[in-house]
C-alpha positions as CSV (number, residue, x, y, z in Angstrom):
1,X,122.3,100.3,99.0
2,X,126.2,101.0,98.9
3,X,126.2,101.3,102.8
4,X,124.5,98.0,103.2
5,X,127.3,96.2,101.1
6,X,130.0,97.9,102.9
7,X,128.9,98.1,106.5
8,X,129.9,94.4,107.0
9,X,133.6,94.4,105.8
10,X,134.0,97.8,107.6
11,X,133.1,96.3,111.0
12,X,135.5,93.3,110.5
13,X,138.2,96.0,109.7
14,X,137.2,97.9,112.9
15,X,137.3,94.9,115.0
16,X,140.7,93.8,113.5
17,X,142.2,97.0,114.0
18,X,140.7,97.1,117.4
19,X,139.3,100.8,116.9
20,X,136.3,102.1,118.7
21,X,134.6,103.5,115.7
22,X,135.0,103.7,111.8
23,X,133.8,105.8,109.0
24,X,134.2,105.6,105.3
25,X,133.9,109.2,103.8
26,X,134.2,109.7,99.9
27,X,134.4,112.9,97.7
28,X,133.2,112.3,94.1
29,X,135.0,114.4,91.3
30,X,133.6,117.9,91.6
31,X,131.2,117.2,94.5
32,X,130.9,117.4,98.2
33,X,132.3,114.9,100.8
34,X,129.9,112.4,102.1
35,X,129.7,109.5,104.5
36,X,129.5,106.2,102.5
37,X,129.1,103.8,105.7
38,X,129.7,103.9,109.3
39,X,130.1,101.5,112.3
40,X,129.0,101.2,115.0
41,X,125.7,102.5,113.9
42,X,124.1,104.6,116.5
43,X,121.2,107.0,116.8
44,X,123.8,109.6,116.4
45,X,125.6,108.1,113.5
46,X,125.9,109.6,110.2
47,X,123.1,108.6,107.6
48,X,124.4,107.2,104.3
49,X,125.0,109.7,101.7
50,X,125.0,112.5,104.4
51,X,127.5,115.3,103.4
52,X,130.1,116.3,105.7
53,X,132.9,118.8,106.5
54,X,136.3,117.6,107.6
55,X,139.5,120.1,108.0
56,X,141.8,117.3,106.4
57,X,144.3,117.4,103.6
58,X,143.9,114.0,101.6
59,X,147.5,112.3,101.2
60,X,148.3,109.2,99.1
61,X,149.8,107.4,102.2
62,X,148.1,106.4,105.4
63,X,148.6,108.7,108.3
64,X,147.5,109.4,112.0
65,X,145.1,112.5,112.5
66,X,144.9,114.0,116.0
67,X,141.6,115.4,117.1
68,X,139.8,115.0,114.0
69,X,136.2,116.3,113.9
70,X,133.6,115.2,111.2
71,X,130.7,117.6,111.0
72,X,127.4,117.2,109.1
73,X,126.6,119.7,106.6
74,X,122.8,118.9,107.1
75,X,122.4,119.0,110.6
76,X,123.7,119.8,114.1
77,X,125.8,116.4,114.3
78,X,129.5,116.1,114.9
79,X,131.9,113.2,115.4
80,X,135.3,113.8,117.2
81,X,138.1,111.6,117.1
82,X,141.0,112.2,119.7
83,X,143.1,110.1,117.3
84,X,142.3,108.7,114.0
85,X,144.1,106.4,111.6
86,X,143.1,107.6,108.0
87,X,143.5,105.1,105.2
88,X,143.2,106.9,101.9
89,X,142.0,105.4,98.6
90,X,141.1,106.5,95.1
91,X,139.0,105.2,92.3
92,X,137.8,106.5,88.7
93,X,134.9,108.5,90.3
94,X,136.7,110.3,93.1
95,X,138.7,109.6,96.3
96,X,137.9,108.9,100.0
97,X,139.2,107.7,103.3
98,X,138.5,104.8,105.8
99,X,138.9,106.6,109.4
100,X,139.4,104.2,112.3
101,X,139.0,106.0,115.7
102,X,142.0,105.0,118.1
103,X,143.1,102.1,116.1
104,X,146.2,100.1,116.3
105,X,149.3,100.7,114.0
106,X,148.5,100.2,110.3
107,X,149.7,96.8,108.7
108,X,149.7,95.2,105.2
109,X,146.5,93.4,106.0
110,X,144.7,96.7,106.6
111,X,146.2,98.4,103.5
112,X,145.0,95.4,101.4
113,X,141.5,95.6,103.0
114,X,141.4,99.4,102.0
115,X,142.4,98.7,98.6
116,X,139.6,96.1,98.2
117,X,137.3,98.8,99.6
118,X,138.2,101.0,96.8
119,X,137.6,98.4,94.2
120,X,134.3,97.6,95.8
121,X,133.1,101.2,96.1
122,X,133.7,101.8,92.2
123,X,132.1,98.6,91.2
124,X,129.1,98.9,93.6
125,X,128.7,102.6,92.3
126,X,128.8,101.4,88.6
127,X,126.0,98.6,89.5
128,X,123.9,101.1,91.3
129,X,124.2,103.6,88.6
130,X,123.2,101.0,85.9
131,X,120.3,99.9,88.2
132,X,119.0,103.5,88.5
133,X,119.3,104.3,85.0
134,X,117.2,101.1,84.3
135,X,114.7,102.3,86.8
136,X,114.5,105.8,85.3
137,X,114.0,104.6,81.9
138,X,111.1,102.4,83.2
139,X,109.4,105.1,85.1
140,X,109.6,107.4,81.9
141,X,108.0,104.7,79.9
142,X,105.2,104.0,82.6
143,X,104.3,107.7,82.7
144,X,104.4,108.2,78.9
145,X,102.0,105.4,78.4
146,X,99.6,106.9,81.0
147,X,99.9,110.6,79.6
148,X,98.9,109.0,75.8
149,X,96.0,106.9,77.2
150,X,92.6,108.1,77.8
151,X,93.1,107.9,81.6
152,X,92.1,110.9,83.6
153,X,94.7,113.6,84.3
154,X,94.3,112.8,88.1
155,X,95.3,109.1,87.5
156,X,98.2,110.2,85.3
157,X,99.2,112.5,88.3
158,X,99.0,109.3,90.6
159,X,101.2,107.3,88.3
160,X,103.7,110.1,87.9
161,X,104.0,110.4,91.7
162,X,104.3,106.7,92.5
163,X,107.2,106.6,89.9
164,X,108.9,109.6,91.5
165,X,108.4,108.1,94.9
166,X,109.9,104.9,94.0
167,X,112.9,106.3,92.0
168,X,113.9,107.9,95.3
169,X,112.7,105.4,97.8
170,X,110.4,107.7,99.5
171,X,107.1,107.2,101.5
172,X,105.0,109.9,99.9
173,X,105.0,112.1,97.0
174,X,103.0,115.2,95.9
175,X,102.8,117.9,93.3
176,X,101.8,121.7,93.5
177,X,100.4,123.9,90.9
178,X,99.9,127.8,91.2
179,X,96.5,128.8,92.3
180,X,97.2,132.4,91.6
181,X,100.5,134.8,91.2
182,X,101.8,134.1,94.8
183,X,100.6,130.7,95.9
184,X,101.0,127.0,94.9
185,X,98.6,124.4,96.4
186,X,98.9,120.5,96.5
187,X,97.1,119.4,93.4
188,X,97.6,115.8,94.0
189,X,99.2,113.7,96.7
190,X,100.1,110.0,97.1
191,X,100.5,108.7,100.7
192,X,99.3,111.8,102.5
193,X,97.0,111.3,105.3
194,X,96.1,114.5,107.0
195,X,93.5,117.0,105.5
196,X,95.7,119.9,107.0
197,X,98.8,119.1,104.9
198,X,96.9,118.5,101.8
199,X,95.1,122.1,102.1
200,X,98.3,123.8,102.2
201,X,99.0,126.9,100.2
202,X,102.7,127.7,99.9
203,X,104.0,131.2,98.9
204,X,107.2,132.0,97.3
205,X,110.3,131.4,99.4
206,X,108.1,129.5,102.1
207,X,109.1,125.9,103.1
208,X,110.6,123.4,100.8
209,X,108.5,124.0,97.6
210,X,108.8,128.1,98.0
211,X,112.4,127.7,98.3
212,X,112.5,125.7,95.0
213,X,110.4,128.2,93.4
214,X,112.7,131.0,94.4
215,X,115.9,129.5,93.5
216,X,114.9,127.6,90.5
217,X,116.7,124.6,92.0
218,X,116.0,121.5,93.7
219,X,116.0,121.8,97.5
220,X,116.3,119.1,100.2
221,X,115.9,118.8,104.0
222,X,117.2,116.1,106.2
223,X,114.8,117.1,109.1
224,X,112.1,119.6,107.7
225,X,110.6,120.1,111.3
226,X,113.9,121.6,112.7
227,X,115.7,122.8,109.5
228,X,116.7,126.3,110.1
229,X,117.2,127.1,106.5
230,X,113.6,127.0,105.7
231,X,111.7,130.2,106.1
232,X,107.8,130.3,106.9
233,X,107.8,126.5,106.7
234,X,104.5,124.9,107.7
235,X,106.3,122.8,110.4
236,X,103.2,122.1,112.5
237,X,101.3,120.5,109.4
238,X,104.4,118.8,108.5
239,X,104.9,117.3,112.0
240,X,101.2,116.0,112.2
241,X,101.6,114.3,109.0
242,X,104.7,112.6,110.2
243,X,107.1,113.6,107.5
244,X,110.7,113.8,108.3
245,X,113.0,114.3,105.4
246,X,112.1,115.8,102.0
247,X,113.3,116.8,98.6
248,X,111.4,119.3,96.1
249,X,112.2,120.1,92.5
250,X,110.7,122.9,90.5
251,X,109.4,122.3,86.9
252,X,110.4,124.9,84.5
253,X,108.7,126.0,81.2
254,X,110.1,128.8,79.4
255,X,112.0,130.3,82.5
256,X,108.8,130.1,84.8
257,X,108.3,127.6,87.4
258,X,105.0,125.8,86.4
259,X,105.0,123.1,89.2
260,X,106.8,121.5,92.2
261,X,107.3,117.9,92.5
262,X,108.0,116.8,96.2
263,X,109.3,113.4,97.4
264,X,109.3,113.0,101.2
265,X,110.2,110.3,103.8
266,X,109.0,109.3,107.3
267,X,112.3,108.3,108.4
268,X,115.7,110.1,108.3
269,X,117.0,110.3,105.0
270,X,120.0,112.1,103.4
271,X,119.0,112.8,99.9
272,X,122.0,113.5,97.8
273,X,122.9,115.7,95.0
274,X,122.4,112.5,92.5
275,X,118.9,112.2,94.1
276,X,118.3,116.0,93.1
277,X,119.5,115.7,89.6
278,X,117.2,112.4,89.1
279,X,114.1,114.0,90.6
280,X,114.9,117.2,88.6
281,X,115.3,115.4,85.3
282,X,112.3,113.4,85.9
283,X,110.1,116.1,86.9
284,X,110.7,118.4,83.9
285,X,110.8,115.3,81.5
286,X,107.5,114.1,82.7
287,X,105.4,117.0,83.6
288,X,106.3,119.1,80.6
289,X,105.3,116.1,78.5
290,X,101.8,116.2,79.5
291,X,99.3,118.3,77.4
292,X,99.4,121.9,78.6
293,X,95.7,122.3,78.3
294,X,95.3,119.5,80.6
295,X,97.6,121.2,83.3
296,X,95.8,124.4,82.8
297,X,92.4,122.5,83.3
298,X,93.7,120.8,86.4
299,X,94.8,124.2,87.7
300,X,91.5,125.7,87.0
301,X,89.5,122.6,88.6
302,X,91.4,123.0,91.6
303,X,90.5,126.9,91.8
304,X,87.0,126.0,91.1
305,X,86.9,123.6,94.1
306,X,88.3,126.1,96.3
307,X,85.7,128.6,95.3
308,X,83.1,125.8,96.0
309,X,84.6,125.4,99.3
310,X,84.6,129.0,100.0
311,X,80.8,129.3,98.9
312,X,80.0,126.3,101.1
313,X,81.5,128.1,104.2
314,X,79.8,131.4,103.4
315,X,76.6,129.4,103.0
316,X,77.3,127.9,106.5
317,X,78.1,131.2,108.0
318,X,75.0,133.0,106.5
319,X,72.9,130.1,107.6
320,X,74.1,130.0,111.2
321,X,73.7,133.7,111.6
322,X,70.1,133.8,110.3
323,X,68.9,130.6,112.2
324,X,70.4,132.4,115.5
325,X,68.1,135.2,114.7
326,X,65.2,132.8,114.4
327,X,66.2,131.1,117.6
328,X,66.2,134.5,119.4
329,X,62.8,135.5,118.0
330,X,61.3,132.0,119.0
331,X,62.7,132.5,122.5
332,X,61.1,135.9,123.0
333,X,57.7,134.3,121.8
334,X,57.8,132.0,124.6
335,X,57.5,134.6,127.0
336,X,54.7,136.5,125.2
337,X,50.9,136.5,126.3
338,X,48.7,134.2,124.3
339,X,47.7,137.1,121.9
340,X,51.2,136.6,120.1
341,X,53.1,139.6,118.7
342,X,52.3,139.4,114.9
343,X,55.4,141.1,114.0
344,X,57.5,138.7,115.7
345,X,56.0,135.8,113.7
346,X,56.7,137.7,110.4
347,X,60.2,138.1,111.5
348,X,60.6,134.5,111.9
349,X,58.8,133.8,108.6
350,X,61.0,136.4,106.6
351,X,64.1,134.6,108.3
352,X,63.0,131.4,107.3
353,X,62.4,132.5,103.7
354,X,65.7,134.4,103.5
355,X,67.4,131.0,104.7
356,X,65.6,129.0,102.0
357,X,66.6,131.6,99.3
358,X,70.3,131.5,100.3
359,X,70.1,127.6,100.0
360,X,68.6,127.6,96.7
361,X,70.7,130.3,95.2
362,X,74.2,128.8,96.3
363,X,73.2,125.0,95.4
364,X,72.7,126.3,91.9
365,X,76.5,127.2,91.9
366,X,77.6,124.2,93.9
367,X,75.6,121.3,92.2
368,X,77.0,119.9,89.0
369,X,74.9,118.9,85.9
370,X,73.9,115.2,85.9
371,X,74.6,113.2,82.7
372,X,72.0,110.3,81.4
373,X,74.5,108.4,79.1
374,X,75.4,104.7,80.1
375,X,78.2,102.4,79.6
376,X,78.6,98.6,79.9
377,X,80.5,96.7,82.6
378,X,83.0,95.3,80.2
379,X,83.7,98.9,79.2
380,X,84.1,99.7,82.8
381,X,86.7,96.9,83.3
382,X,88.6,98.1,80.2
383,X,88.8,101.8,81.6
384,X,90.0,100.3,85.0
385,X,92.8,98.2,83.4
386,X,94.1,101.3,81.4
387,X,95.8,102.2,84.3
388,X,99.5,101.4,83.3
389,X,101.2,98.5,85.0
390,X,103.6,99.6,87.7
391,X,104.8,96.0,88.6
392,X,104.0,93.7,85.8
393,X,101.0,92.3,87.8
394,X,98.7,90.0,85.9
395,X,95.2,91.3,85.5
396,X,91.8,89.3,85.2
397,X,88.5,90.4,84.6
398,X,85.5,87.8,85.5
399,X,81.9,88.5,84.5
400,X,80.4,85.3,84.8
401,X,77.6,85.2,87.8
402,X,76.1,81.9,88.8
403,X,73.4,80.9,86.4
404,X,72.9,84.2,84.8
405,X,76.1,83.7,82.6
406,X,78.1,86.7,81.7
407,X,77.0,90.3,82.6
408,X,80.0,91.8,80.7
409,X,77.3,93.8,78.4
410,X,75.0,95.0,81.0
411,X,74.3,98.6,80.8
412,X,74.9,100.9,83.6
413,X,74.1,104.8,84.0
414,X,77.2,107.0,83.5
415,X,77.2,108.1,87.2
416,X,77.6,104.5,88.4
417,X,80.0,103.7,85.7
418,X,82.2,106.5,86.6
419,X,82.1,105.8,90.2
420,X,82.9,102.0,89.5
421,X,85.8,103.3,87.3
422,X,87.2,105.7,90.0
423,X,87.0,103.0,92.7
424,X,88.4,100.3,90.3
425,X,91.4,102.5,89.2
426,X,92.4,103.6,92.7
427,X,92.1,99.7,93.9
428,X,94.2,98.5,91.0
429,X,96.8,101.4,91.5
430,X,96.9,100.5,95.3
431,X,97.3,96.8,94.5
432,X,100.0,97.3,92.1
433,X,101.8,99.8,94.1
434,X,101.6,98.3,97.7
435,X,100.6,94.6,97.7
436,X,103.5,93.1,96.1
437,X,101.4,90.6,94.6
438,X,101.5,88.8,91.1
439,X,97.8,88.8,90.1
440,X,94.7,91.3,90.5
441,X,91.3,90.4,89.5
442,X,88.2,92.3,89.2
443,X,84.8,90.6,89.2
444,X,81.2,91.6,88.9
445,X,78.4,89.9,90.9
446,X,74.8,91.2,89.9
447,X,72.3,90.5,92.4
448,X,68.7,91.7,93.1
449,X,68.8,95.3,93.6
450,X,72.7,95.7,93.6
451,X,75.9,95.0,91.7
452,X,78.8,94.1,93.4
453,X,82.2,94.7,92.0
454,X,85.3,93.1,93.7
455,X,88.9,94.1,93.2
456,X,91.2,91.5,94.9
457,X,95.0,90.7,94.9
458,X,97.1,87.8,96.2
459,X,99.8,90.2,97.8
460,X,100.3,90.9,101.6
461,X,99.0,94.4,101.8
462,X,97.2,93.7,105.2
463,X,98.6,90.6,106.8
464,X,96.6,89.2,109.5
465,X,94.5,92.2,110.0
466,X,91.7,94.2,108.8
467,X,92.3,97.5,107.1
468,X,91.3,100.6,109.2
469,X,90.6,104.1,108.3
470,X,93.1,107.0,107.6
471,X,94.4,105.5,104.4
472,X,94.0,108.4,101.7
473,X,93.3,105.7,98.9
474,X,90.6,103.8,101.1
475,X,89.1,107.2,102.2
476,X,88.7,108.1,98.3
477,X,87.0,104.7,97.5
478,X,84.6,105.3,100.3
479,X,83.6,108.7,99.1
480,X,83.1,107.7,95.4
481,X,80.9,104.6,96.4
482,X,78.8,106.7,98.7
483,X,78.3,109.6,96.2
484,X,75.9,107.2,94.2
485,X,74.3,105.7,97.1
486,X,76.4,102.4,97.3
487,X,78.5,100.7,100.1
488,X,82.1,99.3,100.5
489,X,83.9,97.0,102.6
490,X,87.8,96.2,102.6
491,X,88.4,92.6,103.5
492,X,91.6,90.6,103.7
493,X,91.9,88.3,100.8
494,X,92.6,84.6,101.3
495,X,96.1,85.0,100.2
496,X,96.6,88.0,102.7
497,X,96.1,90.8,100.2
498,X,93.2,93.2,100.1
499,X,89.5,92.7,98.7
500,X,87.8,95.8,97.8
501,X,84.1,94.9,97.6
502,X,81.9,98.0,96.4
503,X,78.3,97.6,96.1
504,X,76.2,99.8,93.6
505,X,72.5,100.2,93.6
506,X,70.8,98.7,90.5
507,X,67.1,98.8,91.2
508,X,66.4,101.6,88.7
509,X,68.8,100.8,85.7
510,X,68.2,96.9,86.1
511,X,64.2,97.6,85.7
512,X,64.9,100.0,82.8
513,X,66.8,97.2,80.9
514,X,64.0,94.7,81.6
515,X,61.4,96.9,80.4
């Protein structure tokens, strides 16, 4: 980051000029003035790239400014200088000022330092732009490979979110799609930990995404929780999730907003106009490159999930009401003489039958059709490794199991294979996205009654400690394994990375293949 490169030289200049504080502000051509670097850096100091306002007229020669105020354009923060020495500079991209508070008179050495700043800022910006262009091109290629593979749309979304998050150096990323004419809901999230945030529905004009839909342009916020520019924002859910700064960009198709892509940070981060352009270009290029039928299917599946949740809640409420009736009737029976009131027994019986009828009717809607096809462990590994590589991590598949030899062609039922693929893709995705390792290995160990699939990396995901709960990826893996009656453990690998060890039941399908 440019601020990291300039803070050291700025501190040296501040000390040499006996100044109490120092700022470098810069105004690119046709853009707003922003803080490039500051020293000393305190909790109230400006953030890198934070836009600011100053009531000064730029000049070509150094000058002394009395009572200069620099005010943030994003939050309630201002720095006042009783007397400031303003050292101007200009480069091919814009012009700026080095501001030294209560400094000594300027000399030739100070002017020479400022000229070096100008050259360095120009050179650093060129290097940063070149690096960012390379990162954008690489992100496009990764998402394009994923979109044209046979990966599920959910996995393509995950790869797209990871690329967007990495481009803007955020902590989380998430995508919203419309569920009806008024509301968008979060279809896919990366790094989000709380269910309340994932379940949010955002209306037009509400919060960051609603504002992006309403204006048709990217919207950013330095502090989402206190941002007065945001209307009807879900501040409590955002505070509970621990998000601080955020940026949202609408995805347009024929004049309509079809989706909103978000990147957010758990620390203060002044997203810039450049960040807005990067996210907007990336969002529109990648999201609209996906097959429209897939997007529609994802939207419909989200609506179906919400309907299933509504039906489950209705089922719960109806059962509670009728079981309460049964409880009251049974309580009254305890106080009846031994003759027992036959009408009350009939009431209880009718209530029980009604409850069972509700259960049978609602479960027919909620249950999915089971499939009876099968696959091989080799095909499972191939499907897992079709997750596009984000970091160039080497991938290895091992099917040798003791004296049994290779089990690559061992067939498994579709439900087990699907669970293995979901778990494996999530584990590989997490390893490449978080571990910073160079190798990821998947192995299968077939034992009596179970098949253990292990995905391990040589990174540093959980150094010195066992992974705990609360991680969305790990919780997803647990759910997928337990759906088919399996179990899973998350263990630190020998190198400090993560070993995801999932055990799947094999009694039935091993017996069928031996028969």
